C-alpha positions as CSV (number, residue, x, y, z in Angstrom):
1,X,-6.6,23.7,20.8
2,X,-8.9,20.7,21.3
3,X,-8.1,17.7,23.5
4,X,-5.5,17.0,26.1
5,X,-2.3,17.6,23.9
6,X,-1.6,20.1,21.2
7,X,-1.3,18.8,17.6
8,X,-0.2,21.3,15.1
9,X,1.0,21.7,11.5
10,X,-0.3,18.4,10.2
11,X,0.8,17.5,6.7
12,X,-0.1,16.7,4.1
13,X,-2.7,19.4,4.3
14,X,-3.6,21.6,1.3
15,X,-4.8,25.1,2.1
16,X,-5.5,24.1,5.8
17,X,-7.4,20.9,4.6
18,X,-9.7,22.7,2.3
19,X,-8.6,20.5,-0.6
20,X,-7.5,16.9,-0.7
21,X,-3.8,16.2,-0.9
22,X,-2.5,14.0,-3.8
23,X,-0.8,10.6,-3.8
24,X,-0.7,7.6,-6.1
25,X,-1.1,3.9,-5.4
26,X,2.1,2.5,-3.9
27,X,3.5,5.9,-3.0
28,X,5.2,6.4,0.4
29,X,3.3,9.4,1.6
30,X,5.0,11.4,4.4
31,X,2.8,12.3,7.4
32,X,4.1,14.8,9.9
33,X,2.8,16.9,12.8
34,X,4.1,19.0,15.7
35,X,2.9,17.8,19.1
36,X,4.2,18.3,22.6
37,X,3.2,18.2,26.2
38,X,3.9,19.5,29.7
39,X,6.5,18.1,32.0
40,X,8.7,15.1,31.5
41,X,6.2,12.4,30.7
42,X,6.5,10.7,27.3
43,X,4.2,11.5,24.4
44,X,3.4,9.2,21.6
45,X,2.0,10.1,18.2
46,X,0.3,8.0,15.6
47,X,-1.7,8.3,12.4
48,X,-5.0,6.6,11.9
49,X,-5.8,6.2,8.2
50,X,-8.7,4.7,6.3
51,X,-9.2,3.5,2.8
52,X,-11.8,4.6,0.2
53,X,-14.6,2.5,1.8
54,X,-13.8,3.4,5.4
55,X,-11.7,0.3,6.0
56,X,-9.1,0.8,8.8
57,X,-5.4,0.4,7.9
58,X,-2.6,-0.8,10.2
59,X,-1.6,1.2,13.2
60,X,1.2,3.6,12.2
61,X,3.3,5.2,14.9
62,X,5.2,8.4,14.1
63,X,8.8,8.9,15.1
64,X,10.3,12.0,16.6
65,X,12.4,14.2,14.4
66,X,15.2,16.6,15.3
67,X,15.6,16.8,19.1
68,X,13.9,19.8,20.6
69,X,11.6,20.6,17.7
70,X,8.7,18.3,18.7
71,X,8.2,17.2,15.1
72,X,6.9,13.7,14.4
73,X,7.2,11.9,11.1
74,X,6.0,8.7,9.4
75,X,4.8,7.3,6.1
76,X,1.7,5.6,4.8
77,X,1.4,3.6,1.6
78,X,-2.1,3.6,0.0
79,X,-2.8,0.6,-2.2
80,X,-6.1,1.5,-3.8
81,X,-7.5,4.4,-5.9
82,X,-9.9,6.7,-4.2
83,X,-10.6,9.0,-1.3
84,X,-8.4,8.2,1.7
85,X,-8.6,10.0,5.1
86,X,-6.3,10.2,8.1
87,X,-6.2,11.7,11.5
88,X,-3.2,12.2,13.8
89,X,-3.5,11.2,17.5
90,X,-1.3,12.1,20.4
91,X,-1.3,10.1,23.6
92,X,0.3,9.6,27.0
93,X,2.7,6.6,26.8
94,X,3.0,5.3,30.4
95,X,5.4,2.5,29.4
96,X,7.9,4.8,27.7
97,X,7.6,7.2,30.6
98,X,8.3,4.4,33.0
99,X,11.2,3.0,30.9
100,X,12.9,6.3,30.6
101,X,12.7,7.0,34.3
102,X,13.9,3.6,35.4
103,X,16.9,3.5,33.1
104,X,18.0,6.9,34.3
105,X,17.6,6.0,38.0
106,X,19.5,2.7,37.6
107,X,22.2,4.6,35.8
108,X,22.4,7.0,38.7
109,X,23.0,4.1,41.1
110,X,19.5,3.7,42.7
111,X,18.8,0.2,44.0
112,X,15.8,-2.0,44.8
113,X,14.7,0.0,47.8
114,X,14.7,3.3,45.8
115,X,12.8,1.7,42.9
116,X,10.1,-0.1,44.8
117,X,7.3,2.2,43.6
118,X,8.7,2.3,40.1
119,X,8.7,-1.5,39.8
120,X,5.2,-1.8,41.1
121,X,4.0,1.0,38.8
122,X,5.7,-0.7,35.8
123,X,4.0,-4.0,36.6
124,X,0.6,-2.2,36.5
125,X,1.4,-0.7,33.1
126,X,2.4,-4.2,31.8
127,X,-0.9,-5.6,33.0
128,X,-2.6,-3.1,30.7
129,X,-0.2,-3.9,27.9
130,X,-0.9,-7.6,28.1
131,X,-4.5,-6.9,27.0
132,X,-3.3,-4.9,23.9
133,X,-0.4,-6.9,22.4
134,X,-0.9,-9.7,19.9
135,X,-2.0,-13.0,21.5
136,X,1.3,-14.6,20.8
137,X,3.1,-12.0,22.9
138,X,0.7,-11.9,25.9
139,X,2.6,-14.5,27.9
140,X,5.9,-12.6,27.4
141,X,4.3,-9.4,28.7
142,X,2.7,-11.1,31.7
143,X,6.0,-12.8,32.6
144,X,7.7,-9.4,32.5
145,X,5.1,-8.0,34.9
146,X,5.5,-11.0,37.2
147,X,9.3,-10.5,37.2
148,X,8.8,-6.9,38.3
149,X,6.8,-8.1,41.3
150,X,9.1,-11.0,42.2
151,X,11.0,-9.7,45.3
152,X,13.3,-12.8,45.3
153,X,15.0,-11.6,42.1
154,X,17.9,-9.3,41.7
155,X,17.2,-5.8,40.3
156,X,18.7,-6.7,37.0
157,X,16.5,-9.9,36.5
158,X,13.4,-8.1,37.7
159,X,13.8,-5.1,35.3
160,X,15.4,-6.7,32.2
161,X,12.3,-8.5,30.8
162,X,10.3,-5.3,31.0
163,X,13.0,-3.2,29.4
164,X,13.2,-5.7,26.5
165,X,9.6,-5.0,25.6
166,X,10.6,-1.6,24.1
167,X,10.1,-2.5,20.4
168,X,6.9,-4.5,21.1
169,X,5.3,-1.7,23.1
170,X,6.4,0.8,20.5
171,X,4.2,-1.0,18.0
172,X,1.4,-1.8,20.4
173,X,1.5,0.9,23.0
174,X,-0.6,1.5,26.0
175,X,-2.3,4.8,25.0
176,X,-3.9,7.1,27.6
177,X,-5.4,10.6,27.3
178,X,-5.7,10.2,23.5
179,X,-6.1,13.4,21.6
180,X,-7.3,13.3,17.9
181,X,-7.2,15.9,15.1
182,X,-9.8,16.6,12.6
183,X,-9.9,14.3,9.5
184,X,-7.7,15.1,6.5
185,X,-8.2,13.8,2.9
186,X,-5.8,12.4,0.4
187,X,-7.0,11.6,-3.1
188,X,-5.1,8.6,-4.4
189,X,-4.8,8.1,-8.2
190,X,-3.4,5.2,-10.2
191,X,0.4,5.3,-10.7
192,X,0.2,6.9,-14.1
193,X,-0.9,10.1,-12.5
194,X,2.6,10.5,-11.3
195,X,4.8,8.4,-13.5
196,X,4.2,8.6,-17.3
197,X,5.9,9.2,-20.6
198,X,3.9,11.2,-23.2
199,X,4.3,11.5,-26.9
200,X,2.2,13.9,-29.0
201,X,1.5,13.6,-32.7
202,X,-1.2,14.8,-35.1
203,X,-3.0,11.9,-36.6
204,X,-3.8,13.9,-39.7
205,X,0.0,14.1,-40.5
206,X,0.7,10.4,-40.2
207,X,0.3,8.8,-43.6
208,X,-0.4,12.2,-45.2
209,X,1.0,13.4,-48.5
210,X,1.6,17.0,-49.5
211,X,2.6,18.9,-52.6
212,X,4.3,22.3,-53.0
213,X,3.5,24.9,-50.4
214,X,2.1,22.2,-48.1
215,X,-0.8,21.6,-50.4
216,X,-2.6,18.5,-49.2
217,X,-2.7,15.5,-51.5
218,X,-3.7,12.9,-49.0
219,X,-5.0,13.5,-45.4
220,X,-3.9,11.2,-42.7
221,X,-6.5,9.1,-40.9
222,X,-6.8,7.0,-37.7
223,X,-6.0,4.0,-39.8
224,X,-2.8,5.4,-41.3
225,X,-1.9,7.0,-37.9
226,X,-2.2,3.6,-36.2
227,X,0.8,2.4,-38.2
228,X,2.9,4.9,-36.3
229,X,1.9,3.5,-32.9
230,X,4.3,0.6,-32.7
231,X,7.3,3.0,-33.2
232,X,6.0,5.3,-30.5
233,X,5.6,2.3,-28.1
234,X,9.1,1.1,-29.1
235,X,10.6,4.3,-27.8
236,X,9.1,3.5,-24.4
237,X,6.2,5.9,-24.2
238,X,3.0,4.9,-22.4
239,X,0.7,7.9,-23.3
240,X,-0.1,9.0,-26.8
241,X,-1.6,12.5,-26.8
242,X,-3.7,13.6,-29.7
243,X,-4.6,17.3,-30.5
244,X,-8.3,17.8,-31.0
245,X,-9.9,15.2,-33.4
246,X,-13.1,17.1,-33.9
247,X,-14.5,18.8,-37.0
248,X,-12.5,22.0,-37.8
249,X,-14.3,25.3,-38.3
250,X,-14.5,26.7,-41.9
251,X,-15.4,30.3,-41.0
252,X,-12.3,32.5,-40.4
253,X,-10.1,29.4,-40.8
254,X,-6.4,30.2,-40.4
255,X,-3.9,29.4,-43.2
256,X,-0.3,28.3,-43.1
257,X,1.9,29.8,-40.4
258,X,-1.2,31.4,-38.7
259,X,-2.1,33.6,-41.7
260,X,-5.5,35.2,-41.3
261,X,-7.0,33.9,-44.6
262,X,-6.9,30.2,-45.5
263,X,-6.5,29.1,-49.1
264,X,-10.1,28.0,-50.0
265,X,-10.3,24.2,-50.2
266,X,-6.6,23.8,-49.4
267,X,-5.6,24.7,-45.9
268,X,-6.7,22.3,-43.2
269,X,-7.0,24.8,-40.4
270,X,-6.2,24.5,-36.7
271,X,-7.7,21.5,-34.8
272,X,-8.2,23.9,-31.8
273,X,-10.8,25.8,-33.9
274,X,-13.4,23.2,-33.0
275,X,-16.8,22.7,-34.7
276,X,-18.5,23.2,-38.0
277,X,-21.6,22.0,-39.8
278,X,-20.0,18.5,-39.4
279,X,-20.4,18.6,-35.6
280,X,-18.9,19.8,-32.4
281,X,-17.0,18.4,-29.4
282,X,-18.7,15.0,-29.5
283,X,-18.0,14.5,-33.2
284,X,-14.9,13.3,-35.1
285,X,-13.4,15.1,-38.1
286,X,-14.6,13.0,-41.0
287,X,-11.2,13.4,-42.7
288,X,-9.8,11.3,-39.8
289,X,-12.5,8.6,-40.0
290,X,-15.4,7.5,-37.9
291,X,-16.0,6.8,-34.3
292,X,-15.5,3.1,-35.0
293,X,-12.1,4.0,-36.6
294,X,-11.2,5.9,-33.4
295,X,-12.1,2.9,-31.2
296,X,-10.0,0.7,-33.4
297,X,-7.1,3.3,-33.1
298,X,-7.5,3.1,-29.3
299,X,-7.4,-0.7,-29.5
300,X,-4.1,-0.6,-31.4
301,X,-2.7,1.7,-28.8
302,X,-3.7,-0.5,-25.9
303,X,-2.3,-3.6,-27.7
304,X,1.0,-1.7,-27.8
305,X,0.9,-0.7,-24.2
306,X,-0.2,2.9,-24.8
307,X,-3.1,4.9,-23.5
308,X,-4.7,7.6,-25.5
309,X,-4.8,11.1,-24.1
310,X,-7.5,13.3,-25.7
311,X,-7.4,17.1,-26.0
312,X,-10.2,18.8,-24.2
313,X,-10.4,22.4,-25.6
314,X,-13.5,24.2,-24.4
315,X,-13.8,26.8,-27.2
316,X,-15.6,27.0,-30.5
317,X,-15.1,27.9,-34.1
318,X,-17.6,30.5,-35.4
319,X,-19.5,27.8,-37.1
320,X,-19.7,25.4,-34.1
321,X,-23.3,24.2,-33.5
322,X,-23.3,25.9,-30.1
323,X,-23.0,29.3,-31.7
324,X,-26.5,28.9,-33.2
325,X,-28.1,26.7,-30.5
326,X,-26.6,28.4,-27.4
327,X,-25.4,31.9,-28.3
328,X,-25.6,32.7,-24.5
329,X,-22.5,30.5,-24.0
330,X,-20.4,33.2,-25.6
331,X,-19.6,36.9,-25.0
332,X,-21.4,39.5,-27.2
333,X,-19.6,42.7,-27.8
334,X,-21.0,46.2,-28.1
335,X,-21.6,45.9,-31.8
336,X,-23.6,42.7,-31.4
337,X,-20.8,40.4,-32.7
338,X,-19.4,37.5,-30.7
339,X,-16.0,38.1,-29.2
340,X,-13.2,36.0,-30.6
341,X,-10.1,34.9,-28.6
342,X,-7.3,37.4,-28.1
343,X,-4.0,37.3,-26.2
344,X,-2.8,40.7,-27.2
345,X,-1.2,41.3,-29.6
346,X,-2.2,37.8,-30.8
347,X,-5.7,37.4,-32.3
348,X,-7.5,34.1,-32.8
349,X,-10.4,35.0,-35.1
350,X,-11.1,31.3,-35.7
351,X,-11.9,30.7,-32.1
352,X,-14.8,31.9,-29.8
353,X,-14.0,31.7,-26.1
354,X,-16.8,30.3,-23.9
355,X,-18.4,32.6,-21.2
356,X,-19.0,30.4,-18.1
357,X,-21.1,33.0,-16.3
358,X,-24.1,33.4,-18.6
359,X,-25.5,29.9,-18.2
360,X,-23.2,27.9,-15.9
361,X,-25.7,25.1,-15.3
362,X,-26.3,24.5,-19.0
363,X,-22.6,24.6,-19.9
364,X,-21.7,22.3,-17.0
365,X,-24.2,19.6,-18.0
366,X,-23.1,19.8,-21.7
367,X,-19.4,19.5,-21.0
368,X,-20.1,16.7,-18.5
369,X,-22.0,14.9,-21.2
370,X,-19.2,15.3,-23.7
371,X,-16.4,14.1,-21.4
372,X,-18.4,11.1,-20.3
373,X,-19.1,10.3,-24.0
374,X,-15.4,10.0,-24.7
375,X,-14.8,8.1,-21.4
376,X,-17.4,5.6,-22.5
377,X,-15.5,5.2,-25.8
378,X,-12.2,4.3,-24.0
379,X,-10.5,7.6,-23.2
380,X,-9.1,7.8,-19.7
381,X,-6.7,10.8,-20.0
382,X,-7.5,14.3,-21.0
383,X,-5.0,17.1,-21.8
384,X,-7.0,20.2,-21.0
385,X,-6.2,23.2,-23.2
386,X,-5.8,26.6,-21.4
387,X,-7.8,25.6,-18.3
388,X,-6.7,28.8,-16.6
389,X,-9.0,30.8,-18.9
390,X,-12.1,29.0,-17.4
391,X,-13.6,29.3,-14.0
392,X,-12.0,27.1,-11.3
393,X,-15.3,26.2,-9.7
394,X,-16.4,24.7,-13.0
395,X,-13.3,22.5,-13.2
396,X,-13.7,21.4,-9.6
397,X,-17.3,20.4,-10.3
398,X,-16.5,18.6,-13.5
399,X,-13.5,16.7,-12.3
400,X,-15.3,15.5,-9.2
401,X,-18.3,14.4,-11.3
402,X,-16.0,12.4,-13.7
403,X,-14.1,10.9,-10.8
404,X,-17.3,9.7,-9.3
405,X,-18.1,7.8,-12.4
406,X,-14.6,6.6,-13.1
407,X,-11.8,7.4,-10.6
408,X,-9.1,6.3,-13.1
409,X,-9.7,9.3,-15.4
410,X,-6.7,11.7,-15.3
411,X,-6.5,15.4,-16.3
412,X,-3.4,17.3,-17.5
413,X,-3.6,21.1,-17.2
414,X,-1.9,23.0,-20.1
415,X,-1.6,26.1,-18.0
416,X,1.5,28.2,-18.7
417,X,0.3,31.0,-16.4
418,X,0.8,32.6,-13.0
419,X,2.1,30.2,-10.2
420,X,-0.9,30.8,-8.0
421,X,-3.3,29.8,-10.8
422,X,-1.3,26.7,-11.7
423,X,-1.3,25.7,-8.0
424,X,-5.0,26.4,-7.8
425,X,-5.8,24.2,-10.7
426,X,-3.9,21.4,-9.0
427,X,-5.7,21.9,-5.7
428,X,-9.2,21.7,-7.2
429,X,-8.5,18.4,-9.0
430,X,-6.1,18.5,-12.0
431,X,-3.9,15.4,-11.9
432,X,-0.8,16.9,-13.6
433,X,0.3,20.2,-14.9
434,X,2.6,21.6,-17.6
435,X,5.4,23.7,-16.0
436,X,8.0,26.3,-16.7
437,X,10.6,23.6,-17.3
438,X,11.2,24.8,-20.9
439,X,12.4,28.2,-19.7
440,X,14.7,27.0,-16.9
441,X,17.9,26.9,-18.9
442,X,20.7,27.2,-16.3
443,X,21.6,24.8,-13.5
444,X,20.8,27.1,-10.6
445,X,17.4,28.0,-12.2
446,X,16.5,24.4,-12.5
447,X,17.6,23.5,-9.0
448,X,15.6,26.3,-7.5
449,X,12.6,25.4,-9.6
450,X,12.7,21.8,-8.7
451,X,12.7,22.8,-5.0
452,X,9.5,24.7,-5.6
453,X,7.9,21.8,-7.4
454,X,8.9,19.3,-4.8
455,X,7.4,21.6,-2.1
456,X,4.1,21.7,-4.0
457,X,3.9,17.9,-4.8
458,X,1.0,17.4,-2.3
459,X,-1.3,19.3,-4.8
460,X,0.5,19.8,-8.1
461,X,2.4,17.1,-10.1
462,X,4.7,18.4,-12.9
463,X,5.0,17.1,-16.4
464,X,8.1,18.3,-18.3
465,X,8.0,19.0,-22.0
466,X,11.1,20.1,-24.0
467,X,8.8,21.2,-26.8
468,X,5.2,21.5,-27.9
469,X,3.6,22.5,-31.2
470,X,3.5,26.1,-29.8
471,X,6.9,26.2,-28.1
472,X,10.3,25.9,-29.6
473,X,12.7,27.5,-27.1
474,X,15.7,29.3,-28.4
475,X,17.9,26.7,-26.7
476,X,16.7,24.1,-29.2
477,X,16.8,26.6,-32.0
478,X,20.5,27.2,-31.6
479,X,21.9,24.5,-29.3
480,X,22.4,21.7,-31.9
481,X,21.9,18.0,-31.3
482,X,23.7,18.0,-27.9
483,X,21.1,20.4,-26.5
484,X,18.3,18.1,-27.7
485,X,19.9,15.4,-25.6
486,X,20.4,17.7,-22.6
487,X,16.7,18.8,-22.5
488,X,15.5,15.2,-22.9
489,X,17.8,14.0,-20.0
490,X,16.6,16.9,-17.8
491,X,13.0,16.3,-18.5
492,X,13.0,12.5,-18.2
493,X,15.4,12.1,-15.2
494,X,14.1,15.0,-13.1
495,X,10.4,14.5,-13.4
496,X,8.5,11.2,-13.1
497,X,6.2,12.5,-15.9
498,X,7.6,13.9,-19.1
499,X,6.5,14.4,-22.7
500,X,7.6,15.5,-26.1
501,X,6.0,16.6,-29.4
502,X,6.8,14.7,-32.6
503,X,9.8,16.1,-34.5
504,X,12.0,16.5,-31.4
505,X,13.6,13.2,-32.3
506,X,14.4,14.6,-35.8
507,X,16.1,17.7,-34.3
508,X,13.5,20.0,-35.8
509,X,14.7,23.5,-34.7
510,X,13.8,26.2,-37.3
511,X,11.5,28.8,-35.8
512,X,9.1,31.2,-37.4
513,X,11.0,34.5,-37.5
514,X,10.5,36.5,-34.4
515,X,8.5,33.8,-32.6
516,X,9.3,31.0,-30.2
517,X,7.4,28.5,-32.3
518,X,8.1,26.3,-35.3
519,X,8.1,27.5,-38.9
520,X,5.4,25.8,-41.0
521,X,3.6,25.0,-37.8
522,X,1.8,21.7,-37.8
523,X,-1.2,23.4,-36.1
524,X,-2.1,24.8,-39.5
525,X,-0.9,22.3,-42.1
526,X,-0.2,18.6,-42.7
527,X,3.4,17.7,-41.8
528,X,4.3,14.2,-42.9
529,X,7.8,13.1,-41.7
530,X,10.2,10.7,-43.2
531,X,10.6,8.4,-40.1
532,X,12.1,5.5,-42.1
533,X,14.6,7.7,-43.9
534,X,15.8,9.3,-40.6
535,X,16.3,5.9,-39.0
536,X,18.1,4.6,-42.1
537,X,20.6,7.6,-42.1
538,X,20.9,7.9,-38.4
539,X,19.4,11.4,-38.3
540,X,17.2,10.6,-35.3
541,X,17.3,10.9,-31.5
542,X,14.9,8.0,-31.2
543,X,17.5,5.5,-29.9
544,X,18.6,7.9,-27.2
545,X,15.0,8.6,-26.1
546,X,14.4,4.9,-26.1
547,X,17.4,4.4,-23.8
548,X,16.2,7.1,-21.4
549,X,12.7,5.7,-21.2
550,X,14.2,2.2,-20.5
551,X,16.3,3.6,-17.7
552,X,13.2,5.2,-16.2
553,X,11.3,1.9,-16.5
554,X,14.1,-0.2,-15.0
555,X,14.9,2.1,-12.0
556,X,12.0,2.6,-9.6
557,X,13.9,5.5,-8.0
558,X,13.1,7.6,-11.1
559,X,9.4,7.0,-10.8
560,X,9.0,9.3,-7.8
561,X,9.6,13.0,-7.1
562,X,9.6,13.2,-3.3
563,X,13.0,11.5,-3.3
564,X,14.8,14.1,-5.4
565,X,18.0,15.4,-3.8
566,X,20.7,17.8,-5.2
567,X,24.4,17.5,-4.6
568,X,27.1,20.1,-4.7
569,X,29.3,20.4,-7.8
570,X,31.7,23.3,-8.3
571,X,30.9,24.1,-11.9
572,X,27.8,26.3,-12.5
573,X,27.2,24.7,-15.9
574,X,26.6,21.3,-14.3
575,X,23.8,20.0,-12.2
576,X,24.1,16.9,-10.0
577,X,21.1,15.2,-8.4
578,X,20.1,11.8,-7.2
579,X,16.9,9.7,-6.5
580,X,16.7,6.8,-4.2
581,X,13.9,4.3,-3.8
582,X,13.7,3.5,-0.1
583,X,12.0,0.2,-0.5
584,X,14.3,-1.4,-3.1
585,X,17.4,0.7,-2.4
586,X,17.7,1.5,-6.1
587,X,19.7,4.7,-6.4
588,X,20.3,6.8,-9.5
589,X,22.8,9.7,-9.6
590,X,22.7,12.1,-12.6
591,X,25.2,14.8,-13.7
592,X,24.0,16.8,-16.6
593,X,25.6,19.7,-18.5
594,X,23.7,22.8,-19.5
595,X,26.3,23.7,-22.1
596,X,25.8,22.1,-25.5
597,X,29.0,23.6,-27.0
598,X,31.9,23.2,-24.6
599,X,33.6,20.5,-22.5
600,X,32.9,21.0,-18.8
601,X,34.8,19.7,-15.7
602,X,33.4,19.5,-12.2
603,X,34.2,18.2,-8.7
604,X,31.3,16.7,-6.7
605,X,30.7,16.8,-3.0
606,X,28.0,14.2,-2.5
607,X,25.6,14.0,0.3
608,X,26.3,10.4,1.1
609,X,23.4,9.5,3.4
610,X,20.9,10.5,0.7
611,X,22.6,7.8,-1.4
612,X,22.1,5.3,1.4
613,X,25.8,5.4,2.3
614,X,28.1,6.5,5.2
615,X,30.3,9.5,4.6
616,X,33.5,7.4,4.3
617,X,32.2,4.7,2.0
618,X,33.4,3.9,-1.5
619,X,30.9,2.6,-4.2
620,X,30.6,1.7,-7.8
621,X,28.6,3.6,-10.4
622,X,27.6,2.3,-13.8
623,X,26.7,4.8,-16.5
624,X,23.4,3.6,-18.0
625,X,24.0,5.4,-21.2
626,X,27.7,4.6,-22.0
627,X,28.0,1.4,-19.9
628,X,31.2,2.7,-18.3
629,X,31.9,1.8,-14.6
630,X,33.8,3.9,-12.1
631,X,34.8,3.6,-8.4
632,X,33.6,6.7,-6.5
633,X,33.4,8.3,-3.1
634,X,32.1,11.6,-1.7
635,X,34.5,13.7,-3.9
636,X,34.8,12.9,-7.6
637,X,36.0,14.7,-10.7
638,X,33.8,14.5,-13.8
639,X,34.4,15.6,-17.4
640,X,31.5,16.0,-19.8
641,X,31.9,16.5,-23.5
642,X,28.5,17.4,-25.0
643,X,29.5,16.0,-28.4
644,X,30.1,12.6,-26.8
645,X,27.5,12.5,-24.1
646,X,26.1,15.6,-22.2
647,X,25.2,13.6,-19.1
648,X,26.1,10.7,-16.9
649,X,23.2,8.7,-15.6
650,X,24.7,6.4,-13.0
651,X,23.2,3.6,-11.0
652,X,24.9,3.4,-7.6
653,X,26.1,0.0,-6.4
654,X,27.3,0.0,-2.7
655,X,30.2,-2.2,-1.8
656,X,29.1,-5.0,0.6
């Protein structure tokens, strides 16, 4: 313990303050602490917070929580990107001590003679307060002090002006015996770090043409792929993620469906097998175009309200330039060969993992150069492939270096791995993370998992993906179109950030036998899609996805995660939750089925205060998908037919 008063359990604090907590511009960041003191004197607690350049922010007093627990709570709202700091202070509050004592004594029947000392002491406190309050309030405080000293007045008229200062002296207290904690750090990102809608496509497939057995006739380019951008933007996405755009290795190139031997001169290989005689991580696959073509592609994206997210995959094909110039950056096996990637029983003969221990300084400087190269060419978001297979101290160093150059750069961790590792990557600097969302397929699993994610929001922000090129869950393989709707509702309404891989809107659902991935996987071949034909015949989920993204955009409650609350519903196939924006009052209530085949009924028991309502109130809900309006209260019956709509997305309208 340091200082006059104990201050404990300060939050947000990540690993006891070892790492910065996370927030975004405009976020209401909860601050809390436990603080207490001896005796019956009143304690005050406040937070002192500073912006990225050391500028002091307004005085923010914390309020007490549940009686008897000595917990104090408040919020701050950072408004700029960068490194913020805060400390918590506890202090003796003589005015509040005086006020509490005097009101109790008057309530017990004590008169002027009994309160003589109290009135004199109160006047002394107000003398101090008059030097602290805003200039416009000074005279009011001095008048209250004078009233306490005026022996010609009645007890009521002497005391009332001082008691009426409660709100003013809460905001501008007399603070004595101030105790201060150590400084805590919050890194504040731009809002897209928390709220974003991602769409993934392979540029090489857009505008491509293929013959029998996926034989390439025409390879897509940045120019042809840019023609797809307006349609992606029209669906409401704001981030367009591209798999690696670099030259693809020719040695040990994989063929269709991950076969070990590619058809010579035919198979295009995996973009994640990076590098060939055409260049490495700082080069562009010449079949896609030139660096200037890529810049033009970024320009088209920006003109349509999209940012480009680039894949950062730190690995190499056997013919990557690094293999010759820096063989020490790889692992050499007993027989003298370089080890290729393995995830037993899977083998990736077309990829050499990097060894970060042999020459850490050389590797760090090279990767920093590469990332800054793409930042300088307009890329501000990186989706990092398998970051959990690289050292965490490397990522911590790299991300801090990049943020020092451009604090707006964001990093998404593709880390489907152990929870501790996923959390560790968030702590050392990754902006967002892929999650286990795909494998949470029941209502109780999802509710439990969301509780875990909400509890870790100070250091790990989730991004929910119903599918990826590598992941086609069996729920989508067998659940039919209703399940596609269910998974997009869950992803987009539960998490502020969500994403999808192209083809989800076309209900692509056929897996490679025995695997949780697509047949004829686009990782290994061109996959042109008939977007126009699907729209013409109505074989597309695009209008539904567009509606969901519009709902997200129009309802600020859906752009946060700290505000997520679950409500009770008596059917285990249904999940009921709400989000409320405390500043606007915007409130969204969602009920979603996990059953894509059967009609489900349920009865809600809503936690009314989390909706901004009293327990007895009635209110109106409007379904943002169907347009239907209902009159509701705490208890309501719902019927969900997945072949009509598998979810209700209600906006709550209180009666006034």
